[in-house]
C-alpha positions in Angstrom: -48.7 -74.3 -18.4 -47.7 -70.9 -17.4 -43.7 -70.6 -16.6 -42.9 -69.8 -12.9 -40.0 -67.4 -12.0 -39.3 -65.3 -8.9 -36.6 -64.1 -6.8 -35.8 -64.6 -3.2 -33.1 -62.9 -1.2 -31.1 -63.8 1.9 -28.3 -61.8 4.1 -25.4 -61.7 4.4 -24.3 -61.8 0.7 -22.0 -60.4 -2.0 -24.3 -57.3 -2.9 -24.7 -54.3 -0.6 -28.0 -52.1 -0.4 -29.8 -50.1 2.5 -27.2 -50.9 5.2 -26.7 -54.1 4.7 -25.4 -57.2 2.6 -27.9 -59.7 0.7 -27.7 -62.5 -1.9 -30.3 -63.3 -4.4 -31.6 -66.8 -5.9 -33.8 -67.8 -8.8 -36.7 -69.9 -8.0 -38.5 -71.7 -10.8 -42.0 -73.2 -9.1 -44.2 -72.3 -6.1 -42.9 -75.5 -4.0 -39.2 -74.4 -4.6 -40.2 -70.6 -3.5 -41.5 -72.1 -0.3 -38.8 -74.4 0.3 -36.4 -71.2 0.1 -38.6 -69.4 2.7 -38.4 -71.9 4.7 -34.7 -72.2 4.5 -34.0 -68.8 5.7 -34.6 -66.8 2.4 -36.9 -64.0 2.1 -39.6 -62.5 -0.4 -37.8 -59.1 -0.6 -34.4 -57.6 -0.3 -35.5 -55.2 2.8 -37.1 -58.1 4.6 -33.7 -59.7 4.2 -31.5 -57.5 5.3 -34.1 -56.6 8.2 -34.3 -60.0 9.0 -30.3 -60.6 9.2 -30.3 -57.6 11.5 -32.6 -58.8 13.9 -30.5 -61.6 14.3 -27.4 -59.9 14.7 -29.1 -57.7 17.5 -31.0 -60.9 19.1 -27.4 -62.7 19.2 -26.0 -59.5 21.3 -28.9 -59.2 23.4 -28.3 -60.1 27.3 -30.0 -63.4 28.0 -33.6 -63.1 29.1 -35.0 -63.8 32.8 -36.5 -66.7 31.6 -33.5 -67.9 29.7 -31.3 -67.4 32.8 -33.6 -69.4 34.4 -34.0 -72.2 32.5 -30.2 -72.4 32.2 -29.9 -72.3 36.3 -32.4 -75.2 36.5 -30.3 -77.2 34.1 -27.4 -76.7 36.0 -28.6 -77.2 39.2 -28.1 -73.9 40.5 -30.1 -72.2 43.4 -32.0 -69.3 43.0 -35.4 -67.5 44.0 -37.0 -64.4 42.8 -34.9 -62.1 44.7 -31.8 -63.4 42.8 -31.0 -60.4 40.4 -30.0 -61.2 36.9 -26.7 -60.2 37.4 -26.4 -62.6 40.5 -28.1 -65.2 38.6 -25.5 -64.6 35.4 -22.7 -65.0 37.9 -23.7 -68.4 39.4 -24.5 -69.7 36.0 -21.0 -68.9 34.7 -19.3 -70.1 38.0 -21.3 -73.4 37.6 -20.1 -73.6 33.7 -16.4 -72.7 35.1 -16.1 -69.7 32.9 
């Protein structure tokens, strides 16, 4: 049987390159490789760094209209199509006591 060896990458990590940090992990089987990818590891280092930056950018982004409406419905906050995102966000914050 042929020996299987591969490397997967994750961000952040102790190594730095291409504007980001990353870590590496050796995998010894296709099943282990698939499991690592399912748990946030990437096939290449650039994918790991880009994947991390996309997550950071998404976390810093303001909520979408759909997210605002969903939260407002959960909290019982009244709104309509004319309610601006800013006004809806303010109502949600007030309902949360923030």
